[in-house]
Residue frames relative to the residue before (quaternion, step in Angstrom):
aa qw qx qy qz dx dy dz
X 1.0000 0.0000 0.0000 0.0000 0.00 0.00 0.00
X 0.1207 -0.7808 0.6106 0.0539 3.33 -1.42 0.63
X 0.3404 -0.7185 0.5742 0.1955 3.51 -1.06 0.55
X 0.0262 0.8140 -0.5779 0.0534 3.70 -0.52 1.06
X 0.3581 -0.7074 0.5612 0.2376 3.59 -1.08 0.96
X 0.1950 -0.7801 0.5874 0.0915 3.55 -1.00 0.85
X 0.1764 -0.7769 0.5953 0.1040 3.55 -1.36 0.34
X 0.7962 -0.3391 0.1710 0.4709 3.56 -1.24 -0.21
X 0.6322 0.5131 -0.3752 0.4430 3.62 1.00 -0.44
X 0.6612 0.4886 -0.3151 0.4742 3.69 1.17 0.00
X 0.2718 0.8183 -0.4877 0.1365 3.45 1.30 0.19
X 0.6442 0.5297 -0.3712 0.4082 3.69 0.79 -0.68
X 0.6245 0.4952 -0.3229 0.5103 3.63 0.93 -0.71
X 0.6450 0.5246 -0.3166 0.4566 3.55 0.87 -0.91
X 0.6427 0.5468 -0.3120 0.4366 3.58 1.01 -1.00
X 0.6427 0.5310 -0.3204 0.4497 3.49 0.85 -0.95
X 0.7408 0.3898 -0.2593 0.4817 3.67 0.55 -1.07
X 0.6306 0.4984 -0.3671 0.4681 3.67 0.94 -0.54
X 0.6678 0.4435 -0.3356 0.4947 3.64 0.78 -0.55
X 0.6039 0.5533 -0.3467 0.4571 3.52 0.88 -0.63
X 0.6803 0.4832 -0.2790 0.4752 3.55 0.91 -1.02
X 0.6739 0.5272 -0.2686 0.4424 3.63 0.99 -0.93
X 0.7081 0.4549 -0.2277 0.4897 3.54 1.26 -0.66
X 0.6714 0.4692 -0.2738 0.5042 3.51 1.24 -0.73
X 0.7795 0.1839 -0.0521 0.5966 3.82 0.99 -0.88
X 0.0160 0.8478 -0.5290 -0.0339 3.66 0.50 0.79
X 0.6921 0.4585 -0.3015 0.4689 3.63 0.99 -0.58
X 0.6152 0.5711 -0.3873 0.3813 3.62 1.11 -0.11
X 0.7470 0.3804 -0.2037 0.5058 3.62 1.18 -0.18
X 0.5382 -0.6015 0.4885 0.3315 3.50 -1.29 0.45
X 0.6578 0.4823 -0.2869 0.5024 3.48 1.15 -0.75
X 0.2923 -0.7600 0.5612 0.1486 3.48 -1.26 0.39
X 0.6181 -0.5890 0.3660 0.3701 3.67 -0.92 0.62
X 0.6051 0.5659 -0.2830 0.4832 3.55 1.28 -0.93
X 0.7082 0.4629 -0.2864 0.4496 3.57 0.97 -0.63
X 0.7109 0.3950 -0.2407 0.5298 3.59 1.23 -0.26
X 0.5760 0.6618 -0.4011 0.2632 3.71 0.77 -0.81
X 0.7489 0.3504 -0.1778 0.5336 3.56 1.08 -0.84
X 0.3603 0.7924 -0.4438 0.2130 3.59 1.19 0.00
X 0.4051 -0.7298 0.4679 0.2905 3.64 -0.76 0.73
X 0.7198 -0.4470 0.3182 0.4252 3.56 -1.25 0.46
X 0.6616 0.5178 -0.3373 0.4247 3.75 0.89 -0.76
X 0.6307 0.5144 -0.3513 0.4629 3.60 1.08 -0.71
X 0.6484 0.5023 -0.3337 0.4647 3.65 0.90 -0.74
X 0.6782 0.4693 -0.2959 0.4820 3.57 0.93 -0.82
X 0.5904 0.5744 -0.3377 0.4554 3.58 1.12 -0.58
X 0.6619 0.5136 -0.3151 0.4458 3.54 0.84 -0.99
X 0.6972 0.4532 -0.2711 0.4847 3.57 1.06 -0.82
X 0.6426 0.4540 -0.3480 0.5098 3.67 1.15 -0.04
X 0.7060 0.4286 -0.2920 0.4822 3.65 0.78 -0.89
X 0.7000 0.2939 -0.2734 0.5906 3.76 0.93 -0.18
X 0.3376 -0.8270 0.4227 0.1532 3.56 -0.22 1.39
X 0.7808 0.2138 -0.1718 0.5614 3.66 1.05 -0.23
X 0.1997 0.6940 -0.6815 0.1184 3.54 -0.87 1.06
X 0.1414 -0.7929 0.5910 -0.0458 3.49 -0.92 1.31
X 0.1795 -0.7637 0.6132 0.0923 3.60 -1.12 0.77
X 0.2357 -0.7100 0.6323 0.2016 3.51 -1.11 0.65
X 0.0859 -0.8011 0.5921 -0.0180 3.49 -0.77 1.21
X 0.0433 -0.6824 0.7217 0.1074 3.48 -1.44 0.52
X 0.7916 -0.0777 -0.0154 0.6059 3.45 -0.72 1.17
X 0.8066 -0.2410 0.1775 0.5097 3.75 -0.84 -0.96
X 0.5921 0.5836 -0.3846 0.4011 3.72 1.21 -0.25
X 0.2762 -0.7243 0.6090 0.1681 3.34 -1.16 0.77
X 0.2237 -0.8424 0.4854 0.0696 3.51 -0.63 1.28
X 0.8187 -0.0380 0.0548 0.5703 3.43 1.29 -0.36
X 0.2046 -0.7842 0.5826 0.0611 3.48 -1.30 0.42
X 0.1225 0.7819 -0.6097 0.0429 3.65 -1.01 0.56
X 0.1255 -0.7844 0.5975 0.1096 3.70 -1.12 0.44
X 0.2021 -0.7604 0.6061 0.1162 3.50 -1.34 0.27
X 0.1251 -0.8029 0.5826 -0.0153 3.45 -0.88 1.21
X 0.3424 -0.7142 0.5381 0.2882 3.63 -0.51 0.85
X 0.1332 -0.7571 0.6395 0.0050 3.58 -1.24 0.89
X 0.8174 -0.0579 0.0305 0.5723 3.56 -0.26 1.24
X 0.7361 -0.4678 0.2935 0.3914 3.64 -1.29 -0.27
X 0.7887 0.3996 -0.1187 0.4519 3.34 1.28 -0.72
X 0.7279 0.4242 -0.1889 0.5045 3.54 1.37 -0.23
X 0.0621 -0.6789 0.7127 0.1652 3.52 -1.46 0.24
X 0.2542 -0.7434 0.6026 0.1403 3.51 -1.00 0.78
X 0.3012 -0.7117 0.6158 0.1534 3.55 -0.87 1.22
X 0.0172 -0.8142 0.5755 -0.0751 3.45 -0.77 1.27
X 0.8340 0.2472 -0.1105 0.4807 3.61 -1.33 0.11
X 0.2711 0.7416 -0.5656 0.2382 3.62 0.71 0.91
X 0.1623 0.7680 -0.6112 0.1011 3.46 -1.00 0.99
X 0.0792 -0.7605 0.6415 0.0620 3.67 -0.98 0.64
X 0.5538 -0.6063 0.4711 0.3222 3.59 -0.96 1.10
X 0.5605 -0.6311 0.4209 0.3324 3.61 -0.86 0.66
X 0.6394 0.5300 -0.3477 0.4351 3.62 1.16 -0.44
X 0.7005 0.4130 -0.2564 0.5225 3.59 1.39 -0.35
X 0.4320 0.6828 -0.4953 0.3191 3.65 1.10 0.09
X 0.7491 0.3462 -0.2795 0.4908 3.46 -1.05 0.85
X 0.6080 0.4945 -0.3383 0.5209 3.65 1.22 0.06
X 0.6863 -0.5114 0.3310 0.3975 3.44 -1.28 -0.32
X 0.3297 0.7813 -0.4806 0.2231 3.59 1.45 0.02
X 0.6984 0.5190 -0.2803 0.4053 3.58 0.67 -1.14
X 0.6908 0.5042 -0.2697 0.4426 3.46 0.87 -1.13
X 0.6572 0.5206 -0.2904 0.4612 3.51 1.13 -0.87
X 0.6628 0.4900 -0.3327 0.4582 3.57 0.97 -0.70
X 0.6265 0.5421 -0.3045 0.4700 3.49 1.07 -1.02
X 0.6705 0.5048 -0.3020 0.4521 3.64 0.80 -0.84
X 0.6336 0.5388 -0.3411 0.4381 3.53 0.93 -0.72
X 0.6481 0.4899 -0.3188 0.4883 3.50 1.05 -0.91
X 0.6149 0.5590 -0.3240 0.4521 3.61 0.94 -0.95
X 0.6864 0.5145 -0.2643 0.4408 3.60 0.83 -0.94
X 0.6365 0.5127 -0.3125 0.4840 3.47 1.13 -0.92
X 0.6192 0.5723 -0.3127 0.4374 3.55 1.03 -0.89
X 0.6898 0.5143 -0.2385 0.4503 3.50 0.91 -1.20
X 0.5997 0.5734 -0.3282 0.4515 3.46 1.13 -0.79
X 0.7255 0.4360 -0.1964 0.4950 3.51 1.27 -0.49
X 0.4511 -0.6944 0.3974 0.3955 3.45 1.56 -0.05
X 0.5451 0.6016 -0.4077 0.4181 3.58 1.11 0.64
X 0.4238 -0.6332 0.5865 0.2748 3.64 -1.34 0.49
X 0.3900 -0.7041 0.5629 0.1877 3.42 -1.38 0.45
X 0.0695 0.7770 -0.6256 0.0046 3.51 -1.17 0.74
X 0.1312 -0.7886 0.5941 0.0884 3.61 -1.18 0.19
X 0.2602 -0.7158 0.6092 0.2211 3.49 -1.34 0.25
X 0.0316 0.7993 -0.5987 0.0407 3.62 -0.89 0.90
X 0.5751 -0.5640 0.4561 0.3784 3.50 -1.13 0.79
X 0.5711 -0.6499 0.4356 0.2485 3.42 -1.13 1.02
X 0.7265 0.4174 -0.2438 0.4885 3.49 1.25 -0.60
X 0.5475 0.6261 -0.3793 0.4054 3.56 1.25 0.17
X 0.1822 -0.8502 0.4905 0.0584 3.51 0.65 1.46
X 0.6554 0.5137 -0.3458 0.4324 3.64 0.72 -0.94
X 0.7143 0.4585 -0.3070 0.4305 3.63 0.63 -0.94
X 0.6209 0.5491 -0.3148 0.4625 3.54 1.06 -0.95
X 0.6574 0.5044 -0.3187 0.4603 3.60 0.94 -0.90
X 0.6347 0.5214 -0.3240 0.4694 3.67 1.05 -0.69
X 0.6245 0.4964 -0.3142 0.5147 3.57 0.95 -0.90
X 0.6936 0.4657 -0.3276 0.4413 3.74 0.57 -0.89
X 0.6149 0.5869 -0.3499 0.3938 3.59 1.04 -0.75
X 0.7233 0.3906 -0.2117 0.5286 3.57 1.14 -0.78
X 0.7152 -0.4974 0.2628 0.4147 3.71 1.13 0.38
X 0.4475 0.6533 -0.4852 0.3709 3.74 1.15 0.21
X 0.1501 -0.7624 0.6237 0.0853 3.63 -1.14 0.67
X 0.4880 -0.6861 0.4701 0.2649 3.39 -1.19 0.83
X 0.1969 -0.7971 0.5681 0.0557 3.56 -0.76 1.10
X 0.5530 -0.6341 0.3513 0.4109 3.67 1.37 0.06
X 0.6269 -0.4910 0.4407 0.4144 3.47 -1.41 -0.07
X 0.4849 -0.7083 0.4233 0.2899 3.60 -0.66 1.06
X 0.5710 -0.5872 0.4309 0.3787 3.60 -0.98 0.73
X 0.8078 0.2593 -0.2195 0.4818 3.45 -1.20 0.81
X 0.2851 0.7337 -0.5602 0.2582 3.68 1.16 0.47
X 0.5195 -0.6558 0.4375 0.3295 3.69 -0.84 0.87
X 0.5351 -0.6577 0.4502 0.2800 3.61 -0.97 0.91
X 0.7109 0.4524 -0.2351 0.4844 3.54 1.10 -0.83
X 0.6580 0.4783 -0.3263 0.4815 3.67 1.15 0.24
X 0.5033 -0.6059 0.4687 0.4000 3.67 -0.90 0.82
X 0.5559 -0.6520 0.4250 0.2921 3.57 -1.11 0.85
X 0.1165 -0.7467 0.6531 0.0492 3.61 -1.07 0.90
X 0.3328 -0.7183 0.5946 0.1407 3.38 -1.28 0.94
X 0.2601 -0.6908 0.6319 0.2361 3.63 -0.96 0.65
X 0.1895 -0.7346 0.6515 0.0015 3.46 -1.15 1.14
X 0.0232 -0.7911 0.6091 0.0501 3.62 -0.88 0.79
X 0.5135 -0.6222 0.4957 0.3216 3.49 -1.17 0.58
X 0.4961 -0.6241 0.4856 0.3585 3.58 -0.80 1.07
X 0.1955 0.8007 -0.5585 0.0932 3.65 -1.04 0.65
């Protein structure tokens, strides 16, 4: 398995994996399948420009997972849009994708955090396994939104 960084020219590959993730795990993301399925090429390319780090886990020609990293202020990178294909869950794919974002953040002198649905036990377990700790639901979380927990890498 290899982890590769992608950019705007890889939009078609990103589109396929992003739509798969939104379809397979709709409650895990803020975005919805319906918001992206008809998106024009330029929107896909723009997402890969505006978010500076997007990584794919690949085995031969199959994409097994995706994750992105987005700087947040001077000190943090937020790990976003993490998804692993169901066929690759329980393997090293999630840990390797998470580790690649953490390494990218550390290379900039930044720490890593993420937001995860409080009821997403499998994802929370994967993050805990690599050293993230639960910091709770942020104060002021909207009552009409499913609660999300902030997790930060121990540091």
